[in-house]
Structures are given as structure tokens and as C-alpha cells.
One Martini backbone bead per residue (centre of mass of N, CA, C, O) as a GRO file, in nm:
protein
  160
    1MET     BB    1  -0.124   4.544  -0.132
    2LEU     BB    2  -0.246   4.238  -0.107
    3GLY     BB    3  -0.234   3.962   0.064
    4ILE     BB    4  -0.218   3.638   0.111
    5VAL     BB    5  -0.477   3.425   0.206
    6SER     BB    6  -0.500   3.179   0.459
    7ASP     BB    7  -0.598   2.850   0.574
    8LEU     BB    8  -0.661   2.674   0.877
    9TYR     BB    9  -0.699   2.323   0.977
   10ILE     BB   10  -0.887   2.110   1.186
   11ARG     BB   11  -0.936   1.763   1.114
   12LEU     BB   12  -1.194   1.529   1.212
   13ILE     BB   13  -1.192   1.168   1.189
   14PRO     BB   14  -1.278   0.869   1.148
   15THR     BB   15  -1.102   0.566   1.129
   16ASN     BB   16  -1.360   0.481   0.980
   17PRO     BB   17  -1.465   0.572   0.672
   18GLY     BB   18  -1.791   0.469   0.704
   19TRP     BB   19  -1.841   0.621   0.959
   20GLN     BB   20  -2.122   0.748   1.166
   21PRO     BB   21  -2.279   0.960   1.357
   22THR     BB   22  -2.484   1.115   1.530
   23HIS     BB   23  -2.617   1.418   1.550
   24GLU     BB   24  -2.575   1.460   1.855
   25ALA     BB   25  -2.273   1.386   1.858
   26ALA     BB   26  -2.183   1.609   1.662
   27VAL     BB   27  -2.266   1.847   1.833
   28GLY     BB   28  -2.092   1.778   2.084
   29ALA     BB   29  -1.816   1.777   1.939
   30GLY     BB   30  -1.828   2.066   1.830
   31ALA     BB   31  -1.848   2.204   2.107
   32TYR     BB   32  -1.587   2.097   2.222
   33VAL     BB   33  -1.393   2.210   2.013
   34ALA     BB   34  -1.468   2.506   2.061
   35SER     BB   35  -1.375   2.506   2.368
   36LEU     BB   36  -1.058   2.479   2.299
   37PHE     BB   37  -1.093   2.808   2.185
   38SER     BB   38  -1.181   2.992   2.478
   39GLY     BB   39  -0.956   3.145   2.566
   40PRO     BB   40  -0.806   3.449   2.602
   41ASP     BB   41  -0.586   3.363   2.346
   42ASP     BB   42  -0.820   3.232   2.191
   43SER     BB   43  -0.930   3.097   1.863
   44VAL     BB   44  -1.211   3.064   1.622
   45GLU     BB   45  -1.385   3.100   1.335
   46GLU     BB   46  -1.479   2.782   1.289
   47VAL     BB   47  -1.718   2.522   1.372
   48GLU     BB   48  -1.776   2.210   1.201
   49TYR     BB   49  -2.001   1.972   1.056
   50LYS     BB   50  -1.991   1.673   0.837
   51PHE     BB   51  -2.184   1.494   0.606
   52TYR     BB   52  -2.136   1.213   0.395
   53ASP     BB   53  -2.251   0.995   0.152
   54ARG     BB   54  -1.950   0.942   0.095
   55VAL     BB   55  -1.643   0.864   0.068
   56THR     BB   56  -1.404   1.122   0.160
   57LEU     BB   57  -1.167   1.337   0.100
   58VAL     BB   58  -0.927   1.439   0.359
   59ASP     BB   59  -0.719   1.688   0.338
   60ALA     BB   60  -0.401   1.901   0.368
   61GLY     BB   61  -0.329   2.038   0.126
   62GLU     BB   62  -0.022   2.199   0.119
   63ASN     BB   63   0.114   1.992   0.314
   64THR     BB   64   0.111   1.802   0.082
   65SER     BB   65   0.410   1.651  -0.106
   66GLN     BB   66   0.381   1.324  -0.049
   67ILE     BB   67   0.368   0.996  -0.202
   68THR     BB   68   0.379   0.652  -0.088
   69CYS     BB   69   0.416   0.334  -0.146
   70SER     BB   70   0.321   0.046   0.038
   71ARG     BB   71   0.461  -0.171  -0.151
   72CYS     BB   72   0.746  -0.027  -0.290
   73GLY     BB   73   0.828   0.289  -0.188
   74ARG     BB   74   0.749   0.476  -0.403
   75ASP     BB   75   0.680   0.749  -0.562
   76ILE     BB   76   0.383   0.951  -0.586
   77GLY     BB   77   0.231   1.173  -0.745
   78LEU     BB   78   0.008   1.424  -0.681
   79ASP     BB   79  -0.125   1.422  -0.961
   80TRP     BB   80  -0.251   1.144  -0.937
   81LEU     BB   81  -0.464   1.220  -0.726
   82GLY     BB   82  -0.593   1.449  -0.885
   83ASP     BB   83  -0.674   1.273  -1.129
   84LEU     BB   84  -0.852   1.079  -0.969
   85VAL     BB   85  -1.058   1.288  -0.874
   86ARG     BB   86  -1.133   1.403  -1.151
   87GLY     BB   87  -1.214   1.122  -1.277
   88ASN     BB   88  -1.444   1.085  -1.052
   89GLY     BB   89  -1.584   1.392  -1.006
   90SER     BB   90  -1.476   1.358  -0.704
   91PRO     BB   91  -1.382   1.312  -0.353
   92SER     BB   92  -1.559   1.060  -0.391
   93PHE     BB   93  -1.609   0.707  -0.292
   94ASP     BB   94  -1.694   0.363  -0.325
   95HIS     BB   95  -1.382   0.289  -0.331
   96LEU     BB   96  -1.023   0.257  -0.229
   97ASP     BB   97  -0.925   0.085  -0.453
   98VAL     BB   98  -0.608   0.099  -0.632
   99THR     BB   99  -0.392   0.160  -0.901
  100VAL     BB  100  -0.064   0.198  -0.903
  101PRO     BB  101   0.195   0.343  -1.104
  102CYS     BB  102   0.465   0.210  -0.998
  103CYS     BB  103   0.362  -0.131  -0.965
  104GLY     BB  104   0.039  -0.213  -1.006
  105ALA     BB  105  -0.090  -0.217  -0.745
  106VAL     BB  106  -0.347  -0.297  -0.517
  107VAL     BB  107  -0.458  -0.024  -0.313
  108PRO     BB  108  -0.542   0.163  -0.057
  109LEU     BB  109  -0.560   0.494  -0.011
  110ASN     BB  110  -0.533   0.462   0.316
  111GLY     BB  111  -0.238   0.294   0.267
  112LEU     BB  112  -0.086   0.516   0.199
  113HIS     BB  113   0.189   0.746   0.210
  114TYR     BB  114   0.178   1.052   0.387
  115ASP     BB  115   0.350   1.324   0.498
  116TRP     BB  116   0.057   1.414   0.555
  117PRO     BB  117  -0.219   1.362   0.691
  118ILE     BB  118  -0.488   1.181   0.563
  119GLY     BB  119  -0.833   1.104   0.453
  120PHE     BB  120  -1.134   0.896   0.492
  121ALA     BB  121  -1.486   1.002   0.495
  122ARG     BB  122  -1.838   1.060   0.631
  123PHE     BB  123  -1.694   1.250   0.853
  124GLU     BB  124  -1.657   1.588   1.009
  125VAL     BB  125  -1.451   1.799   1.210
  126SER     BB  126  -1.396   2.159   1.200
  127ALA     BB  127  -1.126   2.403   1.239
  128MET     BB  128  -1.102   2.746   1.168
  129ASN     BB  129  -0.846   2.922   1.253
  130PRO     BB  130  -0.684   2.829   1.499
  131THR     BB  131  -0.598   2.954   1.840
  132ARG     BB  132  -0.316   2.844   2.039
  133ALA     BB  133  -0.058   2.725   2.200
  134GLN     BB  134  -0.174   2.443   2.112
  135TYR     BB  135  -0.274   2.364   1.816
  136GLU     BB  136  -0.305   2.078   1.839
  137LEU     BB  137  -0.440   1.798   1.935
  138ASP     BB  138  -0.435   1.589   2.184
  139THR     BB  139  -0.490   1.275   2.298
  140GLU     BB  140  -0.716   1.355   2.497
  141GLU     BB  141  -0.888   1.522   2.300
  142LEU     BB  142  -0.928   1.299   2.092
  143ALA     BB  143  -1.064   1.102   2.287
  144ARG     BB  144  -1.307   1.285   2.352
  145VAL     BB  145  -1.420   1.302   2.072
  146GLY     BB  146  -1.458   0.998   2.041
  147ASP     BB  147  -1.655   0.967   2.278
  148LEU     BB  148  -1.875   1.161   2.168
  149LEU     BB  149  -1.912   0.996   1.895
  150GLY     BB  150  -1.825   0.668   1.926
  151HIS     BB  151  -1.529   0.714   1.788
  152PRO     BB  152  -1.238   0.720   1.669
  153VAL     BB  153  -0.985   0.968   1.584
  154ALA     BB  154  -0.842   1.174   1.338
  155GLN     BB  155  -0.580   1.407   1.244
  156ILE     BB  156  -0.594   1.700   1.028
  157LEU     BB  157  -0.362   1.924   0.884
  158ALA     BB  158  -0.459   2.221   0.716
  159HIS     BB  159  -0.363   2.406   0.406
  160TYR     BB  160  -0.504   2.689   0.186
   0.00000   0.00000   0.00000
């Protein structure tokens, strides 16, 4: 019997959801991220970068188990976000302001509290199934990616 195979990702996105780097900057950042997993006991299955036409949900997969309203502090079910994406027809959005079901407030999706960081972006660099002693990128590595891209980045750790 075969076991269930899952994938882990380190996803790096600009802190400004609408910002995109140049193609050259994206190539440089991707190469740098790949180099972070090139030690003797390190590996990464794939490093790639993606440009999105619209602001797109960059989720944490199974890591996310709770959303909390930034206005009233109550829980918002994960199904609500899934329904929002399905109702939108894609994980891409023209605007991030939504009406939350808990208190009826209009808040930005990127302003809600997620138990594992997620984000919204028009660009990402991702490392699939990375392995090294320190799994996630540290503040210096994140700053270097930001320098290469020309904009600060946030890190999302995803499990699918």
C-alpha cells in the first residue's frame, strides 16, 4: 500500500499585494533561493517564480486551521474563505475588501488574522520540498530576497 505523499513549500511574496519585480530581479531572487538549499545535506525539489495578472491568494494549505476577524476577534470558518474563492471563480481578486460573516464589517482579506501566515500577491518565489537544518528562511535571507527583488517580502510556509 502506498503512503500519502504531501508537499511542503516556502512561498515568498512582496509585502505589497499589487507589487511586481522585473523579470531580471525575479530570476536573481529565484537563483538565490535555490542556492540556500545547495549544501551537502540540503536539497530542494524545485524553485520557481510566478507572476500573476491579478492579486492572488497565496495560502498555507493544510497549515491554516483558523481565521479570526480583525474587527471583532471572533472566529471565521475556513469554509467561508473557500466559499469566497469558489464564488469568485478563482483565487485572484480585483480588490481585497470583503464583508465578514461574524460582525458584518468590511475588512481587507490581508487584514484578517490567520493562525499560519497567508498572503495576497501578484508575484511569488516558491521552493518545493526544501530540506536543510533550518527549514524556513531567517530574517537576513528574507532581507536578501527583498533586496534582489527591490521590495520586502513575507514568508508563507505551506503544506499540501
